[in-house]
C-alpha atoms as one frame of an Amber mdcrd trajectory, in Angstrom:
protein
 103.875 115.186  81.729 104.779 112.766  78.933 102.001 110.899  77.111 104.054
 107.713  77.297 103.608 106.081  80.705 106.600 105.208  82.839 104.728 102.096
  83.985 101.893 100.302  82.203 100.263  97.296  83.835  97.872  95.146  81.795
  95.744  92.231  83.033  98.031  91.448  85.966  97.047  88.396  88.007  98.517
  86.916  91.172  96.649  83.988  92.724  97.769  81.958  95.732  97.233  78.321
  96.655  95.782  77.685 100.093  94.278  74.741 101.978  90.830  76.262 101.402
  91.316  76.894  97.663  92.778  79.478  95.300  92.986  83.058  96.614  92.577
  85.621  93.809  94.547  88.402  95.473  95.241  90.361  92.257  92.700  89.609
  89.539  92.991  91.307  86.149  94.477  94.655  87.230  95.413  97.296  84.623
  96.638 100.884  85.080  99.199 103.460  83.897 101.625 105.616  85.862 103.516
 108.549  84.351 106.878 110.126  85.095 106.894 112.410  88.166 103.399 111.232
  89.077 102.075 109.886  92.368  99.427 107.198  91.884  97.707 106.040  95.063
  96.248 102.527  95.221  93.581 102.962  97.874  91.551 100.196  99.499  90.625
  98.444 102.716  92.768  95.742 104.324  92.758  92.412 102.499  91.790  93.782
  99.085  95.104  92.796  97.432  97.087  96.062  97.535 100.304  94.622  98.989
 100.044  91.586  96.713  99.922  93.985  93.763 103.157  95.628  94.933 104.855
  92.257  95.324 103.632  91.167  91.899 105.231  94.239  90.307 108.603  93.468
  91.926 108.338  89.658  91.685 108.638  89.297  95.459 106.513  86.182  95.366
 105.836  83.556  98.053 106.150  79.852  97.378 102.416  79.181  97.175 101.816
  81.046  93.894  99.055  79.408  91.846  98.954  81.851  88.918 101.111  84.832
  87.979 100.536  86.457  84.585  99.988  89.700  82.728 102.151  92.437  81.259
 104.217  95.043  83.099 105.692  97.623  80.740 108.502  99.808  82.126 109.664
 102.542  79.749 107.933 100.614  76.949 109.650  97.294  77.740 107.669  94.289
  79.010 109.728  93.278  82.046 107.483  90.247  82.659 109.424  88.619  79.830
 112.734  89.014  81.682 114.362  85.982  83.253 114.747  86.258  87.017 118.462
  87.113  86.946 117.951  89.900  84.396 115.019  91.241  86.393 117.073  91.235
  89.600 120.026  93.044  88.045 118.140  95.542  85.857 114.738  96.207  87.437
 114.314  95.343  91.108 115.860  98.110  93.220 117.595  99.611  90.173 114.623
 101.055  88.285 111.835 100.177  90.723 112.309 100.024  94.501 109.979  99.637
  97.458 109.444 101.003 100.956 108.099  98.113 103.006 105.570  98.260 105.819
 106.951  98.340 109.390 110.407  99.903 109.052 111.848  98.070 112.067 111.073
  94.729 110.414 112.684  95.871 107.157 115.996  96.723 108.870 118.516  94.211
 110.226 118.950  95.034 113.939 122.626  93.973 114.066 123.891  95.898 111.009
 124.557  99.624 111.028 121.990 101.684 109.151 124.527 103.193 106.741 125.784
  99.747 105.714 122.243  98.524 105.068 121.386 101.509 102.876 124.661 101.035
 100.942 124.035  97.339 100.245 122.045  97.749  96.965 124.856  99.883  95.533
 127.538  97.365  96.456 125.605  94.237  95.454 123.725  95.383  92.358 125.876
  98.224  91.005 129.212  96.816  92.238 130.278 100.135  93.756 133.209 100.135
  96.149 132.640 100.904  99.825 133.856 104.507  99.671 131.770 105.506  96.662
 128.690 103.820  98.157 129.200 105.614 101.482 129.312 108.989  99.715 126.059
 108.244  97.908 124.421 107.075 101.167 125.430 110.292 102.937 123.939 112.290
 100.053 120.692 110.290 100.263 120.509 110.730 104.035 120.632 114.474 103.460
 117.808 114.159 100.915 115.484 112.392 103.378 116.504 114.531 106.364 118.725
 112.181 108.404 121.911 113.621 109.994 125.033 111.962 108.591 126.201 110.900
 112.066 123.300 108.395 111.994 125.244 106.377 109.387 127.028 104.467 112.131
 123.969 103.854 114.295 121.925 100.677 114.621 118.167 100.602 113.859 117.170
 100.328 117.541 118.958 103.622 118.199 116.616 105.475 115.817 113.111 106.763
 116.473 110.206 105.416 114.430 110.276 108.432 112.143 114.029 108.174 111.577
 113.749 104.447 110.842 111.098 105.217 108.240 113.401 107.814 106.682 116.224
 105.240 106.643 114.011 102.744 104.786 113.056 105.506 102.352 116.768 106.253
 101.859 117.341 102.559 101.113 114.705 102.755  98.369 116.100 105.997  96.910
 119.835 105.293  97.080 119.991 103.702  93.601 118.030 106.646  92.119 115.157
 104.533  90.732 112.500 105.905  88.387 109.689 104.512  90.542 109.331 103.955
  94.286 106.515 101.744  95.605 105.371 102.918  99.034 103.523 100.204 100.975
 101.701 101.916 103.873 104.732 104.175 104.511 103.221 105.971 107.524 100.877
 103.364 109.049 102.886 102.797 112.289 103.722 106.462 112.952 102.084 109.177
 115.017 100.231 111.996 113.264 103.049 114.565 113.442 105.634 112.078 112.158
 103.246 111.048 109.367 102.990 114.678 108.268 106.781 115.042 108.367 107.315
 111.921 106.207 104.687 113.059 103.704 106.411 116.436 103.398 109.705 114.645
 102.712 108.061 112.534  99.994 106.517 115.595  98.320 109.835 117.459  98.399
 111.743 114.503  96.910 109.167 114.173  94.135 109.522 117.849  93.311 113.341
 117.891  93.466 114.176 114.583  91.765 111.186 113.823  89.520 110.702 110.436
  91.200 107.378 108.689  90.574 105.447 107.039  93.398 103.024 104.155  93.573
 101.598 104.522  97.074  99.568 101.717  98.630  97.396 102.673 101.575  94.021
 102.401 103.285  94.373 105.892 104.764  92.259 108.352 102.782  93.623 111.409
 104.602  97.284 110.524 104.079  96.787 109.563 100.444  95.171 112.909  99.627
  98.409 114.666 100.644 100.480 113.027  97.901  98.157 111.753  95.173  98.026
 113.048  91.626  95.718 110.183  90.679  93.827 107.538  92.656  92.992 103.933
  91.794  90.516 102.345  94.207  90.921  98.602  94.799  88.212  96.239  96.008
  88.346  92.438  96.329  91.391  92.031  94.074  90.260  94.428  91.332  90.470
  98.144  90.596  86.970  99.673  90.554  87.725 103.346  89.845  90.622 105.335
  88.393  90.468 109.120  88.508  92.453 112.254  89.184  92.875 113.023  92.876
  90.667 116.109  92.546  87.869 114.102  90.951  88.081 111.196  93.352  88.209
 113.110  96.625  85.610 115.713  95.620  83.215 113.759  93.383  83.701 109.970
  93.716  81.822 108.008  91.060  81.735 104.292  91.953  79.191 103.407  94.681
  82.040 102.003  96.802  84.028 105.225  96.319  81.041 107.298  97.445  80.478
 105.208 100.565  84.193 105.192 101.370  84.462 108.975 101.176  81.222 109.380
 103.166  82.744 107.263 105.949  85.677 109.659 106.447  85.206 112.378 109.122
  85.868 115.898 107.842  86.475 119.213 109.548  83.316 121.347 109.811  81.202
 118.462 108.490  77.590 118.630 109.639  76.576 115.139 108.573  77.768 112.196
 110.622  80.114 109.758 108.841  78.337 106.678 107.509  79.517 103.081 107.598
  79.686 100.646 104.707  77.340  97.736 105.446  78.353  94.103 105.035  81.740
  92.499 104.464  84.022  92.197 101.425  83.580  88.931  99.491  85.962  86.011
  99.888  88.853  86.122  97.426  88.657  82.329  97.313  85.129  82.362  95.916
  84.288  85.841  94.576  80.810  86.559  93.153  80.187  85.848  89.491  78.873
  89.382  88.970  80.055  92.679  90.468  82.170  92.055  93.565  80.642  95.004
  95.401  77.027  94.063  94.611  76.183  92.603  98.052  77.030  95.925  99.738
  75.904  98.313  97.009  72.881 100.618  97.489  72.550 100.982  93.680  72.402
  97.242  92.961  70.196  96.124  90.068  69.766  93.032  87.873  72.998  93.007
  85.789  75.131  93.356  88.941  74.478  89.747  89.978  74.758  88.215  86.526
  78.005  89.420  84.936  81.119  91.329  86.063  81.269  94.880  84.677  84.213
  96.172  82.653  85.781  99.591  83.022  83.601 102.291  81.464  84.685 105.886
  80.778  82.858 108.464  82.903  83.853 112.154  82.947  87.576 111.585  82.178
  87.842 108.649  84.573  87.343 104.872  84.494  84.669 103.174  86.599  84.007
  99.429  86.877  80.250  99.616  87.464  77.095  98.614  85.584  75.595 102.077
  86.177  78.235 103.578  83.906  78.167 100.653  81.473  74.506 101.434  80.818
  75.223 105.171  80.420  78.013 104.437  77.907  75.698 102.231  75.855  72.997
 104.895  75.710  75.508 107.607  74.736  77.055 105.438  71.987  73.618 104.485
  70.715
């Protein structure tokens, strides 16, 4: 794996205007993603995961209050691109996305093959024949029979629709595919089938993934690294092995303890309390109200990321350890 990241995100912010105030959906998020790597952004509903994906692709709603930061792709800050340059050179060319709810992402009155071919014809200016050949090749990659090219979305099963949306994201051969809850509406067997397709594509093509999910079990199937998101911020970044076997942040520990496991003697625990409002987040640590390890600094000042056993943890427990080690 190259030392130079494919994607580097620094201090990314996306805040929304609302009638009740400013919603800090993505608040100072930084991370790296390398070539042929699968980074999972894990977190509960409402923590800002999907807003992060939309911020990376500039798929922004009209009520944006603040949008800033740096997004480096192959060493180039694409946040400096004008919208037209970004549309023609980044969105769906170098970075694509698999949206939630495949049926909603597909036009019900246009044949599936034509929809998958559209990015090639619009962005790359390919003729219809050349685009159709590439679509057929991509259908083979994701496991869809070529006779499905002429079918409409309602004629496909849920699993086949999800594969069609994945084909739409892969057809331009991007470096990075963002997967926003790619298996959330599917049954368990279909979920496993889609995850196997994703793993095979990663191995065969070297594609990188940024997977957004709240499903711990599904994410463990694909992840090389995990970044845990809470209340608009990342609170832990670690390798998948570290995170799933020895979580460090108090939220990570409680989250993993809440997941049922085969042959587990202890009963799963629940995380007490509710996440804070993104309109008025706490001045200190955003997890403090629910944290069993809470102590004085947690309420007074937000912690920064601190290194802890080859990972990054946004927690005052590790801030104090770092200070003692450096002293």
